[in-house]
C-alpha positions as CSV (number, residue, x, y, z in Angstrom):
1,X,-87.1,173.9,231.9
2,X,-89.5,174.0,228.9
3,X,-90.0,170.9,226.7
4,X,-88.5,172.7,223.7
5,X,-85.4,173.6,225.6
6,X,-84.9,170.0,226.7
7,X,-85.4,168.8,223.1
8,X,-82.8,171.4,221.8
9,X,-80.2,170.4,224.5
10,X,-80.8,166.7,223.8
11,X,-80.3,167.2,220.1
12,X,-77.1,169.2,220.6
13,X,-75.8,166.5,222.9
14,X,-76.6,163.8,220.3
15,X,-74.5,165.8,217.8
16,X,-71.6,166.0,220.3
17,X,-71.8,162.2,220.8
18,X,-71.4,161.6,217.1
19,X,-68.4,164.0,216.9
20,X,-66.7,161.9,219.6
21,X,-67.3,158.6,217.7
22,X,-66.9,160.0,214.2
23,X,-64.9,157.7,211.8
24,X,-62.2,160.4,210.9
25,X,-59.8,158.0,209.3
26,X,-62.5,156.6,207.0
27,X,-63.4,160.1,205.9
28,X,-59.8,160.9,205.2
29,X,-59.5,157.7,203.1
30,X,-62.6,158.7,201.1
31,X,-61.3,162.2,200.5
32,X,-58.0,160.8,199.2
33,X,-60.1,158.6,196.8
34,X,-61.8,161.7,195.5
35,X,-58.5,163.6,195.1
36,X,-57.2,160.7,193.1
37,X,-60.4,160.6,191.0
38,X,-59.9,164.3,190.3
39,X,-56.3,163.8,189.2
40,X,-57.4,160.9,186.9
41,X,-60.3,163.0,185.5
42,X,-62.7,160.3,186.7
43,X,-66.4,161.3,187.0
44,X,-68.0,161.3,190.4
45,X,-71.7,160.4,190.4
46,X,-73.8,161.2,193.5
47,X,-77.3,160.0,194.4
48,X,-79.7,159.9,197.4
49,X,-83.4,160.0,198.2
50,X,-85.4,162.7,199.9
51,X,-83.2,164.6,202.4
52,X,-80.3,162.5,201.1
53,X,-81.0,163.8,197.6
54,X,-80.9,167.4,198.9
55,X,-77.5,166.5,200.4
56,X,-76.4,164.9,197.1
57,X,-77.4,168.0,195.1
58,X,-75.6,170.2,197.6
59,X,-72.5,168.0,197.3
60,X,-72.6,168.2,193.4
61,X,-72.7,172.0,193.7
62,X,-69.9,172.1,196.3
63,X,-67.6,169.7,194.4
64,X,-68.2,171.4,191.1
65,X,-67.9,175.0,192.2
66,X,-66.2,175.3,195.5
67,X,-63.2,173.0,194.8
68,X,-61.9,175.1,191.9
69,X,-58.3,176.4,192.0
70,X,-56.2,177.7,189.2
71,X,-53.5,175.0,189.8
72,X,-55.9,172.0,190.1
73,X,-57.9,170.1,187.7
74,X,-61.7,170.7,187.9
75,X,-63.8,168.0,189.4
76,X,-66.1,166.1,187.1
77,X,-69.3,165.6,189.1
78,X,-72.9,164.6,188.1
79,X,-76.0,164.4,190.3
80,X,-77.9,161.3,189.2
81,X,-81.3,162.9,190.1
82,X,-80.8,166.2,188.5
83,X,-82.7,165.3,185.3
84,X,-86.2,165.1,186.6
85,X,-87.9,164.1,183.3
86,X,-85.4,161.1,183.0
87,X,-85.9,160.2,186.6
88,X,-89.7,160.1,186.3
89,X,-89.5,158.2,183.0
90,X,-87.3,155.5,184.5
91,X,-89.5,155.4,187.6
92,X,-92.6,155.0,185.4
93,X,-91.1,152.6,182.8
94,X,-88.5,150.6,184.8
95,X,-89.5,151.1,188.4
96,X,-88.3,153.5,191.0
97,X,-85.5,151.0,192.0
98,X,-83.8,151.8,188.6
99,X,-83.9,155.6,188.6
100,X,-80.1,155.9,189.4
101,X,-78.9,152.6,188.0
102,X,-80.2,153.3,184.5
103,X,-78.3,156.6,183.9
104,X,-75.2,155.0,185.4
105,X,-75.4,152.3,182.7
106,X,-75.2,155.1,180.1
107,X,-72.4,157.1,181.7
108,X,-70.2,155.1,184.1
109,X,-66.6,154.2,183.1
110,X,-64.1,152.0,184.9
111,X,-62.5,154.0,187.7
112,X,-65.4,156.5,188.1
113,X,-66.8,157.0,191.6
114,X,-70.3,156.7,192.9
115,X,-71.2,158.4,196.1
116,X,-74.5,156.7,197.3
117,X,-76.3,158.4,200.2
118,X,-79.0,156.6,202.3
119,X,-79.6,157.3,205.9
120,X,-80.9,153.8,206.5
121,X,-78.6,152.1,204.1
122,X,-81.5,150.1,202.7
123,X,-83.0,152.2,199.9
124,X,-83.5,149.8,197.0
125,X,-82.6,152.4,194.3
126,X,-79.4,153.3,196.0
127,X,-78.5,149.6,196.3
128,X,-79.2,149.1,192.6
129,X,-77.0,152.1,191.7
130,X,-74.1,150.6,193.7
131,X,-74.6,147.2,192.0
132,X,-74.5,148.9,188.6
133,X,-71.4,150.9,189.5
134,X,-69.7,147.6,190.4
135,X,-70.7,146.1,187.0
136,X,-68.9,148.9,185.2
137,X,-65.8,148.6,187.5
138,X,-66.6,151.8,189.3
139,X,-65.7,152.6,192.9
140,X,-68.5,153.1,195.4
141,X,-68.7,155.2,198.5
142,X,-71.7,154.8,200.9
143,X,-72.8,157.5,203.3
144,X,-75.3,156.0,205.8
145,X,-76.2,155.8,209.4
146,X,-77.8,153.5,212.0
147,X,-76.0,150.2,211.6
148,X,-75.1,150.9,207.9
149,X,-77.9,148.8,206.4
150,X,-77.1,146.7,203.3
151,X,-75.2,149.6,201.8
152,X,-72.4,149.3,204.3
153,X,-71.4,145.8,203.1
154,X,-72.1,146.5,199.4
155,X,-69.8,149.6,198.8
156,X,-66.1,149.8,198.6
157,X,-65.9,152.7,201.1
158,X,-68.6,152.8,203.7
159,X,-68.9,155.8,206.1
160,X,-71.5,155.0,208.8
161,X,-72.6,157.9,211.0
162,X,-72.8,156.5,214.5
163,X,-76.4,157.5,215.3
164,X,-79.9,156.2,215.3
165,X,-81.5,159.6,214.6
166,X,-82.2,160.3,210.9
167,X,-82.0,164.1,211.6
168,X,-78.5,163.7,213.1
169,X,-77.4,161.4,210.3
170,X,-78.5,163.8,207.7
171,X,-76.8,166.7,209.5
172,X,-73.5,164.8,209.5
173,X,-73.8,163.9,205.8
174,X,-73.8,167.6,205.2
175,X,-70.8,168.0,207.5
176,X,-69.0,165.3,205.6
177,X,-69.8,167.2,202.3
178,X,-68.3,170.4,203.7
179,X,-65.2,168.7,205.1
180,X,-64.5,166.9,201.8
181,X,-65.0,170.2,199.9
182,X,-62.5,172.0,202.2
183,X,-60.0,169.2,201.7
184,X,-60.5,169.1,198.0
185,X,-60.1,172.9,197.7
186,X,-56.7,172.9,199.6
């Protein structure tokens, strides 16, 4: 068997293992939180770094566009990294740790929701965003992996992907996005 074939089979096996251990009840609880936020017209803010930012941006698109139905309120969703000039200004003037926290200070209202995505659960700018959300009586959701890092204990609703592979964790964060989008569209 070729080395590539072994790698492919091992990766697919790792995905199957996560499916078997996946925290389904926790995801249902988070989805219900988002349904309530929609009903209350709360804003959902989403942030992440690198691959997690790609997931966050995808989630913003899915929640904003793919959950629309004539009989439901539209979701209010904002990606905290979408404004690149602001992001780089905060990074330059306040430090990269503040790139998501500072915009939250301008926008977050009590009852709004922050979805913070960090594969490791230890990204300083993600942790700062969660602390800021708490200061403004926001609700926080953390999507992470490995053992959950600091994020797991800092957020109101942690969802830890049971894997120690960043690639598998990031794949499952996208799966979480798509499952929540399907539920929110129903």
